[in-house]
N, C-alpha and C positions, 0 to 999 in steps of 0.2 A: 942574382942581381947585385951589383957592387954598390958601395955607399954613395958614390957620385950619381949613379943612375937613379937611386932612390930619392936623393935630395932634389933631383930635377923635378919630380912630381910633388914632393913634400912642400917645398917653398911656395910654389904658386897656390897650393891648396890652403896653406896657412894664411897666405896673404888674403885670399877670398874670404876665409872665415873671420879675419880681423876686420876687413871692410864691412862685412855684414853685421858684425857686432857693434860697429860705430853708427850704423843707420838707425832710423827711427821708424816706427809703424806709421802707416798712412793716417792722415788726419780724418776724423769723422766729420760729416756735414754739420754745420752749426757750431763747430768748435767744442762739442761736448767732450768730456773726459770721463773715464771710468770712475764710478762712484758719484758722479755729479747728480744732484737732484733736479737740475733744470731740464725741462722737456726739450727734445730736439725737434726741429721742423717748425713749420708755421703754426702759430697759435691763433685760432679764430675765436673772437669774443663777440658773438652776436653781430648786430648791424654795424656797419662801418669797419669791421675787422677783416673784410675781404680784400685781397690784392687789387690795386688800381686797374690792372689789365682785365679784370673780370667784368662781364656785362652785367647790367641790371637783370635781376631774375636769374633763373637757371640757364646755362648754356646748352642744356640737354633737353630734348623734347620729352614731354611728360609721357609716361607709359600709359598705354591703353590696353584693355584686356585682350589677351590672345586666347580665343576660344579653343585652340588646339591644346591648351594646357589643362583643360578640364579632363577629369578622369585620372586613372593611374593613381588613385588615392584609396587607401583602406581606412575606414573609420577607426579611430584610436590608433592609428599607425603613422606611416610616413608617406609623403608624396614621392612617387617614383623610386621606391627602394632599389638600391644597387646601382642607381645612376648617379655618377659624381656630379657635383656642382662645378662651375667654372667662372672664371672672371670674363668680362667682355673682351672682345678682340681689341677694343680700344680702351686703354686705362684712363678713366676720367680724372680731371684735375679737381680733386676733392675740395681744394681751397676755394674754388669758384661756385660750389653748390651752396645756395643760401641756407643759413641756419633756420631750423624750423621755428615757427612762432608757437610758444607754449600757451595753450588755451584750455579752459576748463569745459569739457564737453559733457552733455548728458550721457548716461549710460547707454551703450549700444543695445538696440532691441534684438540684434542678431549677434552671432559670434559664439564664443564659448559659453555654453550653459554651465551652471554650477551645480554640483560638481561635474567634472568631466575627466575622462581617462585617455592617456596617450601612452602607448607602449607598456600598458599594464600599470602605470603610475597614475594615482588620482590627484587631481588639483581642485582646490576650492577657490573660486573667484572672490576677491574682496568686495565687501558691500560698500565701503567708503575708502577713498584714497587720500583724504585730507591729511597733510603731514607726512606722506609717504616719500621716502628718499632712499636711494640705494646706489652704491658705486660698484662697478664690477667690470668685467671684460665683455665687450660687445661681440656680437657675431656678424658675419658678412654673408648674406644670401646673394648669390649672383644670378648668372644667366638662367639657371635651372628654374628659378622662381620669378623672374622678370616677366611682368604682364600677367601674372596668375592672381586670382582673387584670393584675398586673405580670409580668415574666418569671419570678419565683420564686413566682408564684401568690398573692401577697398582693394584697388589694384596695386600690387607690390611694384615698386619702382626702384631698381638698383642705382639709379642716378639721383636719388633723393634721400635725405635723412628720414629714417623710419624708426619708430619705437614700438616694441611689443613686449609684453611680459606674461609669463604663464599664469599669474594670479591677478593682474590688473584687469579691471572691467573694460 
């Protein structure tokens, strides 16, 4: 191949590389930049923090127990081992789900007895929760658990904020 034939491909290739080097990366939603400590997305701060387009109360029907979810549980194990969880077919607008009201409830008469064992690990339920605080990563339980009774006999609702912890009563 002679020099002229090579330059016919080299010049357009260099031009494309030069143009690509001058471009910028796509902007992230909310204008956040790498290293920024500001959270991205909507910040919900209790009552009044929901977007104006959200209805009063939850836009999603409250879950009712699905009796077909009973069974497939092994004490001290997992519910439906080997079955993957999934998100709902319709992804909810989390900004419209009302924040839970924090209330001090009496200890549940049912639920995890202390101590209890799951997958070979023993847990001791706290006697008192006064002053308890913890930050961490939340888990999402979806369609596999929706409508299923929890250990304290509440119906799990994937369209509502729910809290549970391995040692809280």
